[in-house]
C-alpha positions as CSV (number, residue, x, y, z in Angstrom):
1,M,-95.6,65.3,-160.7
2,T,-93.0,67.5,-162.2
3,T,-89.3,67.3,-161.6
4,T,-86.7,70.0,-161.8
5,S,-83.1,69.4,-162.6
6,A,-80.3,70.6,-160.4
7,P,-79.0,74.0,-161.3
8,P,-75.7,74.1,-163.2
9,R,-72.5,74.5,-161.2
10,T,-71.5,78.1,-160.8
11,S,-68.5,78.9,-162.8
12,F,-65.4,79.3,-160.7
13,A,-64.0,82.8,-161.4
14,W,-60.4,81.7,-161.2
15,R,-60.8,78.5,-163.3
16,G,-59.8,80.1,-166.6
17,L,-56.6,81.6,-165.1
18,F,-55.6,78.3,-163.6
19,L,-56.5,76.5,-166.8
20,R,-54.3,78.8,-168.8
21,L,-51.4,78.5,-166.5
22,H,-51.8,74.7,-166.3
23,F,-51.8,74.5,-170.1
24,Y,-48.6,76.4,-170.6
25,A,-46.8,74.7,-167.7
26,G,-47.9,71.3,-168.9
27,V,-46.8,71.9,-172.5
28,L,-43.5,73.6,-171.7
29,V,-42.4,71.9,-168.5
30,G,-43.9,68.5,-169.2
31,P,-40.8,67.1,-170.8
32,F,-38.6,68.0,-167.8
33,V,-41.1,66.3,-165.4
34,L,-41.3,63.3,-167.7
35,V,-37.5,62.8,-167.8
36,A,-37.3,63.3,-164.0
37,A,-40.0,60.8,-163.3
38,L,-38.5,58.1,-165.6
39,T,-35.0,58.5,-164.3
40,G,-36.2,58.7,-160.7
41,V,-38.1,55.4,-161.1
42,L,-35.0,53.7,-162.6
43,Y,-32.9,54.9,-159.7
44,A,-35.4,53.8,-157.1
45,L,-35.5,50.2,-158.5
46,T,-31.7,49.8,-158.6
47,P,-30.7,48.6,-155.1
48,Q,-31.6,45.0,-155.8
49,L,-30.1,45.2,-159.3
50,E,-26.9,46.6,-157.9
51,S,-26.7,43.8,-155.4
52,W,-27.0,41.3,-158.2
53,V,-24.7,43.0,-160.7
54,Y,-21.9,43.5,-158.1
55,S,-22.5,40.3,-156.1
56,D,-18.9,39.2,-156.7
57,Q,-17.6,42.3,-155.0
58,L,-20.3,42.6,-152.3
59,R,-20.9,39.0,-151.1
60,V,-18.5,36.3,-149.8
61,P,-19.0,33.0,-147.9
62,V,-19.9,33.5,-144.3
63,S,-16.9,33.0,-142.0
64,S,-17.0,32.1,-138.3
65,Q,-14.2,34.5,-137.6
66,Q,-13.2,37.9,-138.9
67,L,-9.7,39.4,-139.3
68,P,-9.0,42.6,-137.5
69,L,-9.9,45.7,-139.5
70,S,-6.3,46.7,-139.6
71,Q,-5.4,43.5,-141.4
72,Q,-8.2,44.0,-143.8
73,I,-6.8,47.4,-144.7
74,D,-3.4,45.8,-145.1
75,A,-5.0,43.4,-147.6
76,A,-6.5,46.3,-149.6
77,L,-3.1,48.2,-149.5
78,A,-1.4,45.1,-150.9
79,T,-3.2,45.6,-154.2
80,S,-1.1,48.8,-154.6
81,P,-4.0,51.3,-155.1
82,Q,-3.0,54.7,-156.4
83,G,-4.8,56.7,-153.7
84,T,-4.7,57.2,-149.9
85,V,-6.9,55.4,-147.3
86,V,-9.5,57.9,-146.0
87,A,-12.2,55.6,-144.6
88,V,-13.4,52.1,-143.9
89,R,-16.8,50.6,-143.9
90,P,-16.7,47.3,-142.0
91,A,-18.8,44.4,-143.3
92,P,-22.3,45.2,-141.9
93,E,-23.6,41.6,-142.0
94,P,-22.2,38.1,-142.2
95,G,-21.4,37.3,-145.8
96,D,-20.8,41.0,-146.7
97,T,-17.4,42.5,-147.7
98,T,-15.6,45.3,-146.0
99,R,-15.0,48.5,-148.0
100,V,-11.7,50.2,-147.8
101,L,-12.1,53.7,-149.3
102,F,-9.3,55.6,-151.0
103,S,-9.1,59.2,-152.2
104,E,-7.6,59.2,-155.7
105,K,-6.7,61.9,-158.2
106,G,-9.0,62.1,-161.2
107,L,-12.1,61.1,-159.3
108,G,-15.1,63.4,-159.3
109,E,-16.7,65.2,-156.4
110,S,-17.8,62.8,-153.6
111,E,-16.2,59.9,-155.5
112,R,-13.9,57.4,-153.8
113,R,-12.2,54.2,-154.9
114,A,-13.6,51.2,-152.9
115,V,-11.5,48.1,-152.5
116,F,-13.7,45.2,-151.3
117,V,-12.1,42.7,-148.8
118,D,-13.4,39.4,-147.5
119,P,-13.4,40.0,-143.7
120,G,-12.8,36.3,-143.0
121,T,-9.9,35.6,-145.3
122,G,-8.5,39.0,-146.3
123,R,-9.1,38.2,-150.0
124,V,-9.7,41.2,-152.2
125,T,-12.8,40.6,-154.3
126,G,-12.5,43.7,-156.5
127,D,-12.5,47.5,-156.6
128,L,-15.1,50.0,-157.9
129,V,-15.7,53.7,-157.7
130,A,-18.3,54.5,-155.0
131,Y,-20.2,57.7,-154.8
132,G,-21.5,59.9,-151.9
133,T,-22.4,59.0,-148.3
134,S,-24.7,56.3,-149.5
135,G,-21.8,54.6,-151.3
136,V,-23.6,53.7,-154.5
137,L,-21.7,51.9,-157.1
138,P,-21.2,52.7,-160.8
139,L,-24.6,51.5,-162.0
140,R,-26.6,53.5,-159.5
141,M,-24.2,56.3,-159.7
142,T,-24.9,56.6,-163.4
143,L,-28.6,56.6,-162.9
144,S,-28.3,59.1,-160.0
145,Q,-26.4,61.5,-162.2
146,L,-28.8,61.0,-165.0
147,H,-31.7,61.8,-162.7
148,R,-29.8,64.7,-161.1
149,N,-28.3,66.5,-164.1
150,L,-28.6,64.3,-167.3
151,M,-24.9,63.6,-167.1
152,L,-24.2,67.2,-168.0
153,G,-22.6,68.3,-164.7
154,E,-23.7,71.5,-162.9
155,P,-25.5,73.0,-166.0
156,G,-27.7,69.9,-166.2
157,R,-29.0,70.5,-162.7
158,L,-31.2,73.2,-164.1
159,Y,-33.5,70.6,-165.7
160,S,-34.2,68.8,-162.5
161,E,-34.7,72.0,-160.5
162,L,-37.1,73.3,-163.2
163,A,-39.1,70.1,-162.9
164,A,-39.2,70.2,-159.1
165,S,-40.0,74.0,-159.1
166,W,-43.1,73.5,-161.3
167,L,-44.3,70.1,-160.2
168,W,-46.1,71.4,-157.1
169,V,-47.6,74.3,-159.1
170,V,-49.0,72.0,-161.8
171,A,-50.2,69.5,-159.2
172,L,-52.1,72.1,-157.1
173,G,-53.4,73.8,-160.2
174,G,-54.6,70.5,-161.5
175,L,-56.4,69.8,-158.2
176,V,-58.3,73.1,-158.6
177,L,-59.2,72.2,-162.1
178,W,-60.4,68.8,-161.0
179,I,-62.6,70.2,-158.3
180,T,-64.2,72.7,-160.7
181,R,-64.2,70.5,-163.8
182,P,-67.1,70.0,-166.2
183,R,-68.3,66.4,-166.2
184,N,-68.3,65.8,-169.9
185,S,-64.9,64.6,-170.9
186,K,-63.6,61.1,-170.3
187,R,-60.0,62.1,-171.1
188,I,-60.1,64.9,-168.6
189,R,-61.5,62.5,-166.0
190,T,-58.8,60.0,-166.5
191,H,-56.0,62.6,-166.5
192,G,-57.5,64.4,-163.5
193,L,-58.2,61.2,-161.5
194,I,-54.6,60.1,-161.9
195,G,-53.5,63.5,-160.8
196,V,-55.6,63.4,-157.6
197,W,-54.1,60.0,-156.7
198,V,-50.5,61.1,-157.1
199,L,-51.0,64.6,-155.7
200,V,-49.5,64.0,-152.3
201,G,-46.6,62.1,-153.8
202,A,-45.9,64.8,-156.4
203,L,-45.9,67.5,-153.7
204,F,-43.5,65.4,-151.6
205,L,-41.1,64.8,-154.5
206,S,-41.2,68.5,-155.4
207,A,-40.4,69.7,-151.9
208,T,-37.7,67.2,-151.2
209,G,-36.2,67.7,-154.7
210,L,-35.9,71.4,-154.2
211,T,-33.8,70.9,-151.1
212,W,-31.0,69.5,-153.3
213,S,-31.4,72.0,-156.1
214,A,-28.7,74.6,-156.9
215,Y,-30.7,77.9,-156.4
216,A,-33.8,77.1,-154.4
217,G,-31.8,74.6,-152.4
218,E,-29.4,77.4,-151.3
219,N,-32.4,79.5,-150.2
220,V,-33.7,76.5,-148.2
221,S,-30.4,76.1,-146.5
222,T,-30.3,79.9,-145.7
223,L,-33.8,79.7,-144.2
224,R,-32.9,76.6,-142.1
225,Q,-29.8,78.3,-140.8
226,A,-31.7,81.5,-139.9
227,F,-34.3,79.6,-137.9
228,G,-31.8,77.1,-136.3
229,W,-33.2,74.2,-138.3
230,A,-29.8,73.1,-139.8
231,T,-28.5,69.6,-139.4
232,P,-26.0,69.6,-136.5
233,S,-22.4,68.9,-137.5
234,L,-19.9,66.9,-135.5
235,K,-17.2,69.1,-133.9
236,M,-13.8,67.8,-134.7
237,P,-10.8,68.8,-132.5
238,S,-8.3,71.2,-134.1
239,G,-6.3,69.3,-136.6
240,G,-8.8,66.4,-136.6
241,G,-10.2,64.4,-139.4
242,G,-13.2,66.2,-140.8
243,D,-15.8,64.5,-143.0
244,H,-14.0,62.1,-145.2
245,A,-17.2,61.1,-146.9
246,E,-17.8,64.5,-148.4
247,H,-14.5,66.2,-149.1
248,G,-11.5,65.7,-151.2
249,E,-8.0,64.3,-150.7
250,H,-6.5,63.8,-147.2
251,S,-3.0,63.5,-146.0
252,S,-3.3,60.4,-143.9
253,S,-0.9,57.7,-144.9
254,G,-1.6,54.0,-145.2
255,N,0.4,53.4,-142.0
256,G,-2.0,55.3,-139.8
257,H,-4.7,52.7,-139.4
258,S,-3.2,50.4,-136.7
259,D,-5.6,51.7,-134.0
260,I,-8.8,51.3,-136.1
261,D,-10.0,48.3,-134.2
262,T,-9.7,50.2,-130.9
263,V,-11.5,53.2,-132.4
264,L,-14.4,51.0,-133.5
265,W,-14.6,49.4,-130.1
266,A,-14.7,52.8,-128.4
267,A,-17.4,53.9,-130.8
268,R,-19.5,50.8,-130.2
269,T,-19.3,51.3,-126.4
270,S,-20.3,54.9,-126.7
271,G,-23.6,54.0,-128.4
272,I,-22.7,53.7,-132.1
273,D,-24.4,50.4,-132.3
274,A,-26.1,50.6,-135.7
275,R,-24.9,48.8,-138.9
276,P,-23.4,49.9,-141.2
277,V,-20.9,52.5,-140.1
278,E,-18.1,54.4,-141.7
279,I,-14.8,55.1,-139.9
280,G,-13.0,58.2,-141.2
281,L,-9.2,58.1,-140.6
282,P,-7.5,61.2,-139.1
283,A,-6.2,63.8,-141.5
284,T,-3.1,64.4,-139.5
285,P,-1.0,62.1,-137.2
286,G,-2.7,62.0,-133.7
287,G,-5.8,63.6,-135.0
288,A,-9.4,62.6,-134.3
289,W,-11.2,59.7,-136.0
290,K,-14.8,60.0,-137.1
291,V,-17.2,57.1,-136.8
292,T,-20.6,57.7,-138.4
293,E,-23.8,55.5,-138.7
294,I,-24.6,55.5,-142.4
295,G,-27.7,53.4,-142.6
296,R,-30.7,55.1,-144.2
297,S,-33.5,52.8,-143.3
298,W,-36.1,53.2,-140.6
299,P,-35.6,53.7,-137.7
300,T,-33.1,56.4,-138.6
301,Q,-29.7,56.0,-137.0
302,V,-27.2,58.6,-138.1
303,D,-25.3,59.3,-134.9
304,A,-21.6,60.3,-135.2
305,V,-18.7,60.5,-132.7
306,A,-15.2,61.9,-132.9
307,I,-12.6,59.7,-131.1
308,Q,-9.1,60.8,-130.1
309,D,-6.6,58.8,-128.0
310,G,-9.2,56.1,-127.6
311,A,-11.9,58.4,-126.1
312,V,-15.0,60.1,-127.4
313,V,-14.3,63.8,-127.6
314,S,-17.5,65.0,-129.3
315,S,-20.7,63.4,-130.6
316,V,-23.9,64.2,-132.5
317,K,-27.1,62.2,-131.9
318,F,-30.0,62.1,-134.3
319,A,-32.4,62.2,-131.3
320,D,-31.0,65.7,-130.6
321,Y,-31.6,67.0,-134.2
322,P,-34.1,69.9,-134.6
323,L,-37.4,68.6,-135.9
324,A,-36.8,70.4,-139.3
325,A,-33.5,68.6,-139.6
326,K,-35.1,65.3,-138.9
327,L,-37.8,65.9,-141.4
328,T,-35.2,66.8,-144.0
329,R,-33.3,63.6,-143.3
330,W,-36.5,61.5,-143.6
331,G,-37.6,63.3,-146.7
332,I,-34.3,62.8,-148.5
333,D,-34.1,59.1,-147.6
334,A,-37.8,58.5,-148.6
335,H,-37.1,60.4,-151.9
336,M,-34.3,58.0,-152.6
337,G,-36.4,54.9,-151.7
338,A,-34.2,54.0,-148.8
339,L,-36.3,54.8,-145.7
340,F,-38.7,51.9,-145.7
341,G,-37.0,49.5,-148.1
342,W,-39.0,47.9,-150.9
343,P,-42.4,49.4,-149.8
344,N,-40.7,52.8,-150.3
345,Q,-39.5,51.8,-153.7
346,L,-42.9,50.5,-154.7
347,V,-44.6,53.8,-153.7
348,L,-42.0,55.7,-155.7
349,L,-42.7,53.4,-158.7
350,L,-46.4,54.2,-158.5
351,I,-45.9,57.9,-158.1
352,G,-43.4,58.0,-160.9
353,G,-45.6,55.9,-163.2
354,G,-48.5,58.2,-162.4
355,L,-46.5,61.3,-163.4
356,V,-45.4,59.7,-166.6
357,A,-49.1,58.8,-167.4
358,L,-50.2,62.4,-166.6
359,V,-47.6,63.9,-169.0
360,V,-48.4,61.4,-171.8
361,L,-52.2,61.9,-171.4
362,G,-51.7,65.7,-171.2
363,Y,-49.8,65.7,-174.5
364,R,-52.4,63.4,-176.0
365,M,-55.2,65.9,-175.2
366,W,-53.1,68.8,-176.5
367,W,-52.3,66.9,-179.8
368,R,-55.9,66.0,-180.4
369,R,-57.1,69.6,-179.9
370,R,-54.1,71.4,-181.5
371,P,-55.0,73.8,-184.3
372,T,-53.5,73.5,-187.7
373,K,-51.5,76.6,-187.0
374,G,-50.0,78.1,-183.8
375,F,-48.9,76.8,-180.4
376,G,-52.2,75.4,-179.1
377,R,-55.6,76.3,-177.9
378,P,-55.5,77.5,-174.4
379,T,-58.3,79.2,-172.5
380,P,-59.0,82.7,-174.1
381,R,-56.9,85.5,-172.8
382,G,-58.0,88.0,-170.2
383,Q,-59.0,85.5,-167.5
384,W,-57.3,87.5,-164.8
385,R,-60.0,90.2,-165.2
386,K,-62.6,87.7,-163.7
387,A,-60.7,87.5,-160.4
388,P,-61.5,89.9,-157.5
389,P,-58.9,92.8,-157.6
390,V,-57.8,92.3,-154.0
391,A,-57.3,88.6,-154.5
392,L,-55.4,89.3,-157.7
393,I,-53.0,91.6,-155.9
394,G,-52.5,89.0,-153.2
395,L,-51.8,86.4,-155.9
396,G,-49.3,88.7,-157.6
397,V,-47.4,89.4,-154.3
398,G,-47.4,85.7,-153.5
399,A,-46.0,84.9,-157.0
400,L,-43.2,87.4,-156.6
401,A,-42.3,85.9,-153.2
402,V,-42.3,82.4,-154.4
403,G,-40.5,83.4,-157.6
404,W,-37.7,84.9,-155.5
405,F,-37.4,81.9,-153.3
406,V,-37.6,79.4,-156.2
407,P,-35.8,81.4,-158.9
408,L,-36.2,79.0,-161.8
409,L,-40.0,79.1,-161.2
410,G,-40.0,82.9,-161.2
411,I,-37.8,83.1,-164.4
412,S,-39.8,80.5,-166.3
413,L,-43.1,82.2,-165.2
414,V,-42.0,85.5,-166.7
415,L,-41.1,83.5,-169.8
416,F,-44.6,82.1,-170.0
417,F,-46.1,85.5,-169.7
418,A,-43.8,86.7,-172.5
419,I,-44.8,83.8,-174.8
420,D,-48.5,84.5,-174.0
421,L,-48.1,88.2,-174.9
422,L,-46.3,87.4,-178.2
423,L,-49.0,84.9,-179.1
424,G,-51.6,87.4,-178.3
425,R,-50.0,90.0,-180.5
426,R,-49.6,87.5,-183.3
427,A,-53.3,86.6,-183.1
428,K,-54.3,90.3,-183.4
429,T,-52.1,90.9,-186.4
430,A,-53.1,87.7,-188.2
């Protein structure tokens, strides 16, 4: 009896083109992805570390009674801080401290001075700079800025946007290469297998990361506004308080907090029942207070109300958000490791570790195959000629559209083509 072997797999006409793009993207963008993955993993692991490092400020003995919030603010003011009280975060659980938040000259964008007060005794346990709506403290703030912009300010954001812009392209291109791969390389199998396992996570991190980016993020915001997908904002009465969590200095004085306990009671009776919350003081005498749920864990509770003269004058409920706004909220919180607690952190650790392994293995393959001269050994030039013309035109139009919407992707893609042409000319003249 004779046996016949299975016919060899038909070569995928696009494989060479994908392989060439994957090569250049991996070599040139790999360092940005590596740094973003490492700093992202560090940030995701810091909530427990932050609780331990700042335990003296965050934790106090449980007390059977609590002082009124107005007295807790008085205790914070007794420390003679330099700034102005703009918001208060009541102790969310027994044994936690209350945060009295001050605007202060010299602080950066979205930074506030937090004075920590024992709600049972009024004892001040310390003060630290807190950052953003999440209220992260200096350790996490440093790692957040490292992940976001390498501590370089706005120019440094280009690194993270470049990583997020290319991550989905590299991931999907790698999937194509894995499906059409030859089955004769252990290194490629290891690299590709890890890529398949982290594919969904990589696409998720890329999409959510772009929503925060400088250029693509602006296009995302414009698109959401155009389709009515934007996150609803709380309407404040004329002369009211606005969003103390996000903006700069305010004119409210330390004497304007006597009604804060009444305001919190009114917010609780109106349905603001989640913990923790932030109470924003009025910007002008007689203005509106803003009470916002600031927890980021599941189930999501980010309702907000404006209160004036003891009554709710406007409100925003998360249940009424457009679906796109809800998805954005969930995506951001999951990206930060806050949505599902430690399981969320563990998933981010696995995804980040997988991305680090992919970059390291990719460079290892490149190093072993590198020529003695030149940039590397990509797939031979001219791969685009193997693709059907109609499909190639469609790919070009799609690339232009994506490059416009994600500008750093478009600019760097043009740069890749320029490098490829230069290397091609050099090879011809060598």
